[in-house]
N, C-alpha and C positions, 0 to 999 in steps of 0.2 A: 470935358465930359459933363453932361447934365445929370441931374438927379434921375430923370427918366431913363437915361442910358445906364446908370448904375443899377436901377431897379430891374432892368432887363438882362443884366449880366448873370450868368450862372454863378451860384455861390462859390464854387471852386475858383473862379476867376478873381474873386474878391479875397481869396485866402481863407475862406470859411470852410471848416470841416464839419460834416454831418455824421453823427454817430447814433445808430439805433440802439435803444436800451429800454428799460422798464422804469416808469415813474416811481420815485421813492416816497411819495407822500402818503399812500395808504396801501392796503392790501388788495386793491382791485386788480392791479397788474396792467395798467394802461401802457400801450406802446408809445414811445416818444422818440423824436429825433432831436438830439442835443446839438445845437450849433455852437461851435467853438472857433476861436481865432487866437493865435499866439498862446495856446494852452489855457485860455480863459473861456468860460461859458458866456456867450453873448445872447443866447435865446433858446427857447424850447418850442418845438412844434409838435402837434399831435400827429401820430402816424395814421395815415388814411386807411391803412390795411390792418391796423391793430385789432385783434380778435375781441379784446375786452372793451375797446372804446370806439372802434370804427370811425376814427377821425375826430372824435370829440375829446375834450380835455377840460377838467375843472380849472378854475382860476389859479389855485395853488400850484397845480401840476404844471401849468404853462408859464406862470410869472414869478413864482416864489423860489428863485434859485440863488438869490444874492448871498445867502448864508455860506455858500461854497467858498467864496473868496473873501469872506468877512475877516477883517484883521483880528478880531477877538476869537476866532475859531481855534480850538485846541489842535495842535499839530503833533504833540507828544503826550504820552501818558503821564499823569501826575499822581503822587502819593503824599499823604499827610505824614510828616515826620514828628518826632518828639517835641519840636519847637512849635507845633500847631500850625505850621505853614505848609502849603503845597509845594512840592519840589518835582522837577522833571526827573523821569526815571526810564528804565527799559520796560518793554512789554513783559518780559519774564518776571521782573520784580513786581510790577503792578498786578499781574495775575496772581502771583504768590501772596501778596498783601491782601487781595480780595478773598482768596481761598482761605487764608488764615482768619480773616474777619468773619466769614461765614462759619467756619469751624468753631471759633471761640464763642460766638453768639449761641450756636446750637448746643455746645457743651454747658454753657452757663445758664441758659434760659430754656433749653429744650427745643426739639425740632419744630414745634408749633410756633416758635418765635420767628421762624423764617417765612418770608412772604415774597412772592414774585409778581411783577407786573409786566405783561407782554405788551408790545406796542402795536397799534393799528397801522403804523407806518412801515412795518417790516413784513417780509414775505411770510406766507403761511408756514413754511419750513422752519424759519427762525422762531416763530411763536410755538411751534410744536417742540422744538428743542428746549425752549424756556420752560414749558410745562413739564417736560421730561426731567430736566435738571432739578426742578423743585420737587416733583413727585418721587422720582427714583433716587435722586441724590440726597434728599432730606426726609423722605417718607411722610410728606404732608401734602394736602390738597390746597394749600394757601396760595392760589394762583388766580390772577384776574387779568383783564386787559383794558386798554384805554381806547378802544376803537369806537366809542360812542361819539357820534357827531353832534 
């Protein structure tokens, strides 16, 4: 089989799965088709019918996916213990440790000591929840975002 023959084969015949999703790099919401084989991402294509991007995609959205399978990527929550080192833990404990940390800081230094930063890489709904968490949860308006390019 020649390279030309391979190029002309449908992706499914090569064992490649195509999954429609939304790009995770910013809040624009570009539609993408993630190409995967053997449970690993091998490529990303812009969705030609995506309402936000109409077949276009920035360089990050199309080519910066290697972090997904990077060996240094965290796979479990970590908490810092009394020995000063990070230790693997459960999600329940990690969330409790974070909640206790917020509570302790607010009690010791006041609610204005709490500050939140929303991400430009998350959906609008997640950013809304972040500002709600800071404003309603701690009674402060100390919230910002990092969506400046």
